[in-house]
VOGU-3710 file (C-alpha; in Angstrom, 3 decimals, decimal comma):
1> daplgaktry> 228,187/64,900/-1,179  229,558/68,131/-0,553  229,643/69,229/2,838  227,257/71,737/4,182  227,222/73,845/7,602  224,704/73,296/10,989  224,397/75,102/13,833  223,432/73,552/17,057  223,782/76,773/19,467  222,872/80,435/19,107
11> rqadaactfa> 225,336/82,314/16,654  227,678/79,648/16,976  229,896/79,335/13,403  228,816/76,606/10,852  230,397/73,085/11,567  231,124/70,793/8,781  229,143/68,239/8,004  227,117/65,637/5,812  223,534/65,134/5,953  221,966/61,847/5,674
21> plagalatag> 218,240/61,122/5,664  216,734/58,390/7,582  214,171/56,109/6,303  210,854/57,186/5,987  212,090/60,974/5,475  211,083/62,753/2,656  211,121/65,995/1,530  207,265/67,525/0,166  206,721/69,391/-2,469  205,966/72,609/-0,444
31> gasspggfal> 209,731/71,270/1,181  208,437/70,507/4,442  209,538/67,373/5,497  207,260/64,220/6,139  207,549/61,736/9,536  211,131/59,945/9,358  214,311/62,391/10,156  217,896/62,723/9,237  221,723/62,616/10,666  224,088/64,932/10,741
41> hfstpqwavt> 227,924/64,171/10,895  230,155/66,517/11,696  233,578/66,510/10,446  235,190/67,623/14,350  233,241/66,835/17,563  230,829/69,168/18,703  230,544/70,793/22,536  226,962/69,879/24,306  224,911/68,678/21,544  221,837/68,136/23,443
51> pgqsavlydg> 218,701/66,435/22,728  215,792/68,825/22,487  217,849/71,679/21,192  217,353/72,537/17,309  219,607/72,009/14,642  219,373/73,908/11,581  220,978/73,256/8,213  223,307/75,735/5,723  224,589/75,407/2,701  226,739/78,920/2,616
61> evclgggvie> 224,511/81,603/3,490  221,278/79,334/2,379  219,096/77,900/5,649  218,017/74,221/4,246  216,076/73,541/7,365  216,498/71,697/10,425  215,058/69,756/12,959  214,373/69,043/16,932  217,676/66,820/17,971  216,153/63,389/19,267
71> sttaahaaek> 220,039/62,185/20,476  223,787/62,149/19,823  226,573/59,873/19,959  229,773/60,037/21,443  231,608/59,050/18,282  234,604/61,444/19,244  234,803/61,246/22,573  237,713/58,484/22,877  239,708/61,548/20,830  238,558/64,238/23,205
81> aia> 239,985/62,484/26,049  243,174/61,577/24,404  243,819/65,075/23,195
//
């Protein structure tokens, strides 16, 4: 999978990430999503990503879509504490 970019804050530079659909997430013929969701896995730790905010996914300058953040993980918390 080619890396994509995502924004979780207004005027933020795209952050490299990979996209993973979650079980039950399907795109409709019109491009809208059906119930389900997706996960974004970022290449580097992201600052203050908070449930309730929006995440918008890009392929270069093309907006692929987005959604409201339901949850986050602290996968890089140990790396941030050490650095």
